[in-house]
C-alpha positions as semicolon CSV with decimal commas, in nm:
position;residue;x (nm);y (nm);z (nm)
1;M;0,002;0,002;0,003
2;S;0,140;0,341;-0,097
3;S;0,213;0,618;0,151
4;V;-0,072;0,817;0,002
5;E;-0,310;0,539;0,086
6;K;-0,180;0,499;0,443
7;N;-0,231;0,868;0,512
8;S;-0,579;0,890;0,351
9;T;-0,776;0,729;0,633
10;P;-0,945;0,991;0,847
11;A;-0,840;1,006;1,210
12;S;-1,196;0,920;1,325
13;E;-1,178;0,596;1,136
14;Q;-0,835;0,514;1,264
15;N;-0,963;0,559;1,616
16;T;-1,254;0,333;1,550
17;A;-1,030;0,074;1,392
18;N;-0,822;0,061;1,711
19;S;-1,118;0,036;1,945
20;T;-1,224;-0,328;1,905
21;T;-1,155;-0,615;2,136
22;D;-1,182;-0,988;2,110
23;N;-1,552;-0,962;2,179
24;T;-1,630;-0,654;1,959
25;T;-1,629;-0,573;1,593
26;H;-1,726;-0,298;1,349
27;F;-2,064;-0,216;1,209
28;G;-1,967;0,071;0,985
29;F;-1,796;0,320;1,218
30;Q;-1,969;0,180;1,528
31;T;-1,806;-0,069;1,763
32;I;-2,046;-0,341;1,865
33;E;-2,055;-0,681;2,027
34;K;-1,964;-0,949;1,771
35;E;-2,290;-1,142;1,819
36;E;-2,486;-0,830;1,719
37;K;-2,331;-0,787;1,375
38;V;-2,513;-1,073;1,187
39;S;-2,851;-0,936;1,285
40;K;-2,755;-0,577;1,208
41;V;-2,620;-0,663;0,865
42;A;-2,928;-0,875;0,804
43;G;-3,144;-0,575;0,873
44;V;-2,956;-0,370;0,613
45;F;-2,999;-0,630;0,337
46;H;-3,357;-0,724;0,425
47;S;-3,428;-0,355;0,379
48;V;-3,250;-0,305;0,045
49;A;-3,298;-0,643;-0,126
50;K;-3,580;-0,542;-0,360
51;Q;-3,393;-0,230;-0,482
52;Y;-3,045;-0,386;-0,466
53;D;-2,992;-0,421;-0,839
54;V;-3,130;-0,078;-0,925
55;M;-2,907;0,087;-0,664
56;N;-2,603;-0,105;-0,780
57;D;-2,654;0,036;-1,131
58;L;-2,717;0,388;-0,995
59;M;-2,442;0,417;-0,740
60;S;-2,173;0,263;-0,964
61;F;-2,301;0,423;-1,290
62;G;-2,325;0,065;-1,418
63;I;-1,959;-0,002;-1,372
64;H;-2,024;-0,288;-1,129
65;R;-2,108;-0,494;-1,438
66;L;-1,757;-0,449;-1,574
67;W;-1,604;-0,537;-1,235
68;K;-1,809;-0,862;-1,229
69;R;-1,725;-0,941;-1,591
70;F;-1,353;-0,898;-1,506
71;T;-1,399;-1,138;-1,216
72;I;-1,566;-1,403;-1,436
73;D;-1,282;-1,370;-1,690
74;A;-1,015;-1,397;-1,418
75;S;-1,169;-1,706;-1,263
76;G;-1,059;-1,945;-1,538
77;V;-1,396;-2,121;-1,509
78;R;-1,438;-2,420;-1,739
79;P;-1,730;-2,650;-1,841
80;G;-1,795;-2,909;-1,568
81;N;-1,661;-2,691;-1,284
82;K;-1,833;-2,656;-0,947
83;V;-1,857;-2,297;-0,835
84;L;-1,964;-2,139;-0,506
85;D;-2,092;-1,785;-0,551
86;L;-2,071;-1,683;-0,182
87;A;-2,262;-1,380;-0,063
88;G;-2,397;-1,404;-0,414
89;G;-2,703;-1,184;-0,345
90;T;-2,918;-1,136;-0,647
91;G;-2,712;-1,371;-0,862
92;D;-2,520;-1,162;-1,116
93;L;-2,219;-1,387;-1,101
94;T;-2,419;-1,706;-1,071
95;A;-2,606;-1,628;-1,396
96;K;-2,293;-1,613;-1,600
97;F;-2,117;-1,902;-1,419
98;S;-2,423;-2,112;-1,484
99;Q;-2,388;-2,065;-1,854
100;L;-2,011;-2,123;-1,851
101;V;-2,001;-2,445;-1,645
102;G;-2,271;-2,608;-1,862
103;K;-2,500;-2,894;-1,784
104;E;-2,217;-3,104;-1,639
105;G;-2,121;-2,833;-1,397
106;Q;-2,293;-2,677;-1,092
107;V;-2,318;-2,335;-0,931
108;V;-2,421;-2,284;-0,569
109;L;-2,563;-1,940;-0,494
110;A;-2,511;-1,891;-0,125
111;D;-2,602;-1,592;0,096
112;I;-2,659;-1,547;0,465
113;N;-2,957;-1,321;0,396
114;S;-3,288;-1,490;0,297
115;S;-3,428;-1,173;0,137
116;M;-3,136;-1,145;-0,098
117;L;-3,137;-1,511;-0,174
118;N;-3,511;-1,502;-0,260
119;V;-3,460;-1,204;-0,497
120;G;-3,174;-1,387;-0,661
121;R;-3,370;-1,711;-0,699
122;D;-3,664;-1,533;-0,851
123;K;-3,453;-1,337;-1,097
124;L;-3,252;-1,636;-1,215
125;R;-3,565;-1,855;-1,257
126;D;-3,734;-1,575;-1,450
127;R;-3,436;-1,593;-1,691
128;G;-3,481;-1,964;-1,726
129;L;-3,163;-2,058;-1,538
130;V;-3,274;-2,356;-1,333
131;Q;-3,086;-2,673;-1,435
132;N;-2,745;-2,640;-1,267
133;I;-2,804;-2,385;-0,985
134;E;-2,852;-2,465;-0,617
135;Y;-2,954;-2,211;-0,350
136;V;-2,812;-2,231;0,001
137;Q;-2,853;-1,993;0,294
138;A;-2,513;-1,998;0,463
139;N;-2,280;-1,802;0,687
140;A;-1,936;-1,759;0,527
141;E;-1,772;-1,843;0,853
142;Y;-1,934;-2,185;0,878
143;L;-1,981;-2,307;0,527
144;P;-2,207;-2,620;0,520
145;F;-2,015;-2,805;0,251
146;E;-1,771;-3,092;0,259
147;E;-1,396;-3,029;0,224
148;N;-1,257;-3,017;-0,125
149;T;-1,587;-2,955;-0,296
150;F;-1,546;-2,650;-0,523
151;D;-1,317;-2,561;-0,812
152;I;-1,386;-2,188;-0,771
153;V;-1,523;-1,977;-0,484
154;T;-1,615;-1,611;-0,544
155;I;-1,728;-1,352;-0,296
156;A;-1,827;-1,023;-0,446
157;F;-1,897;-0,721;-0,227
158;G;-1,970;-0,947;0,069
159;L;-1,655;-1,001;0,269
160;R;-1,661;-0,662;0,436
161;N;-1,996;-0,757;0,594
162;V;-1,855;-1,076;0,751
163;T;-1,793;-1,056;1,131
164;D;-1,482;-1,271;1,135
165;K;-1,310;-1,247;0,800
166;D;-1,019;-1,465;0,896
167;K;-1,256;-1,748;0,996
168;A;-1,447;-1,703;0,669
169;L;-1,125;-1,725;0,463
170;R;-1,030;-2,050;0,645
171;S;-1,377;-2,191;0,587
172;I;-1,357;-2,108;0,211
173;F;-1,005;-2,265;0,196
174;S;-1,141;-2,583;0,341
175;V;-1,424;-2,623;0,084
176;L;-1,198;-2,560;-0,216
177;K;-1,048;-2,847;-0,404
178;P;-0,670;-2,869;-0,436
179;G;-0,590;-2,649;-0,730
180;G;-0,907;-2,448;-0,662
181;R;-0,906;-2,068;-0,649
182;L;-1,074;-1,795;-0,452
183;L;-1,168;-1,457;-0,598
184;V;-1,267;-1,171;-0,371
185;L;-1,416;-0,872;-0,543
186;E;-1,458;-0,589;-0,292
187;F;-1,445;-0,214;-0,244
188;S;-1,097;-0,113;-0,143
189;K;-0,865;0,187;-0,101
190;P;-0,822;0,432;-0,390
191;E;-0,465;0,462;-0,516
192;H;-0,450;0,846;-0,540
193;E;-0,537;1,114;-0,284
194;V;-0,749;1,326;-0,526
195;L;-0,962;1,024;-0,616
196;N;-0,983;0,929;-0,250
197;K;-1,128;1,271;-0,151
198;A;-1,371;1,276;-0,439
199;Y;-1,482;0,921;-0,344
200;D;-1,529;1,025;0,019
201;F;-1,743;1,320;-0,083
202;Y;-1,960;1,101;-0,309
203;S;-1,989;0,821;-0,053
204;F;-2,093;1,037;0,243
205;N;-2,283;1,316;0,079
206;I;-2,453;1,170;-0,225
207;L;-2,487;0,796;-0,172
208;P;-2,702;0,809;0,144
209;K;-2,936;1,065;-0,025
210;M;-2,960;0,835;-0,328
211;G;-3,049;0,542;-0,101
212;E;-3,315;0,751;0,070
213;L;-3,474;0,853;-0,262
214;V;-3,461;0,518;-0,435
215;A;-3,454;0,247;-0,166
216;K;-3,627;0,463;0,097
217;D;-3,334;0,382;0,330
218;G;-3,054;0,632;0,364
219;E;-2,913;0,469;0,674
220;S;-2,830;0,139;0,502
221;Y;-2,630;0,327;0,243
222;Q;-2,457;0,531;0,512
223;Y;-2,359;0,194;0,661
224;L;-2,237;0,086;0,312
225;A;-2,001;0,381;0,293
226;E;-1,870;0,327;0,643
227;S;-1,825;-0,049;0,596
228;I;-1,607;0,016;0,287
229;R;-1,382;0,246;0,483
230;M;-1,337;-0,011;0,760
231;H;-1,256;-0,296;0,519
232;P;-0,889;-0,403;0,510
233;D;-0,678;-0,243;0,243
234;Q;-0,540;-0,437;-0,054
235;D;-0,218;-0,555;0,102
236;T;-0,376;-0,640;0,434
237;L;-0,639;-0,856;0,269
238;K;-0,370;-1,029;0,062
239;N;-0,183;-1,111;0,386
240;M;-0,502;-1,238;0,543
241;M;-0,556;-1,477;0,252
242;E;-0,203;-1,606;0,284
243;N;-0,249;-1,657;0,657
244;A;-0,559;-1,866;0,576
245;G;-0,347;-2,094;0,358
246;F;-0,386;-1,947;0,006
247;E;-0,084;-1,936;-0,221
248;Q;0,015;-1,734;-0,526
249;T;-0,209;-1,451;-0,392
250;S;-0,243;-1,130;-0,595
251;Y;-0,469;-0,844;-0,646
252;K;-0,567;-0,614;-0,930
253;N;-0,698;-0,260;-0,866
254;L;-0,997;-0,159;-1,070
255;T;-1,121;0,194;-1,123
256;G;-0,823;0,342;-0,945
257;G;-0,845;0,106;-0,642
258;I;-1,206;0,188;-0,559
259;V;-1,251;-0,180;-0,614
260;A;-0,991;-0,457;-0,604
261;L;-1,001;-0,817;-0,719
262;H;-0,798;-1,052;-0,498
263;K;-0,715;-1,402;-0,616
264;G;-0,551;-1,695;-0,433
265;Y;-0,511;-2,067;-0,490
266;K;-0,528;-2,378;-0,269
267;F;-0,254;-2,634;-0,341
């Protein structure tokens, strides 16, 4: 991480980052008990599920589709593969993976939030994608799959909402087959100070208002902005993946580091 990135975190966020204990964690800029986070995050996504796709297009100006396309291309997915789309929400990645793995493959769309999972299931079924997709409500920290099950695991814009990210990465590592790969697509830290300042202004002044107008829920999008700032930076996440057992880890900054795609292998 560059010196610009290190100095770009506001002091208020740095103080919050240093305030957790073994029993506490972050919910945006708040410090809460760990057992509270799942229900609080659930409340956010129950609230925004029906407008989730519309808001994704609006708040990213449609660029999220390019980020997801890049993730698919980087996955190396092949016909017959078994893919876990973790925190898969409304199923954008699942839809494309379903087509690419073919009738001999399988895609599991997993999400901890039932409302998001239901929206994803309805959307994919409306598109006629039914033959090779399974739906599972699951917590990333305790994946309900056997070891060495999947060729590919993706988690797009979901890891920052997980209470114990280290535990989730170890759980993902366990369910991957030897030779399998993890791809983490997540908001990250902009590479340049000018972009970082512009991004902060947009995130905290415009995004919550957009959420209030479109999704009737400004608070959830305030949480979104805060949760992004509290997420580990690119190099920290890369080190966390390595500590969980992943090898040949790397990341690619997209849109100036606003988003990063991390990749790691299980050997």
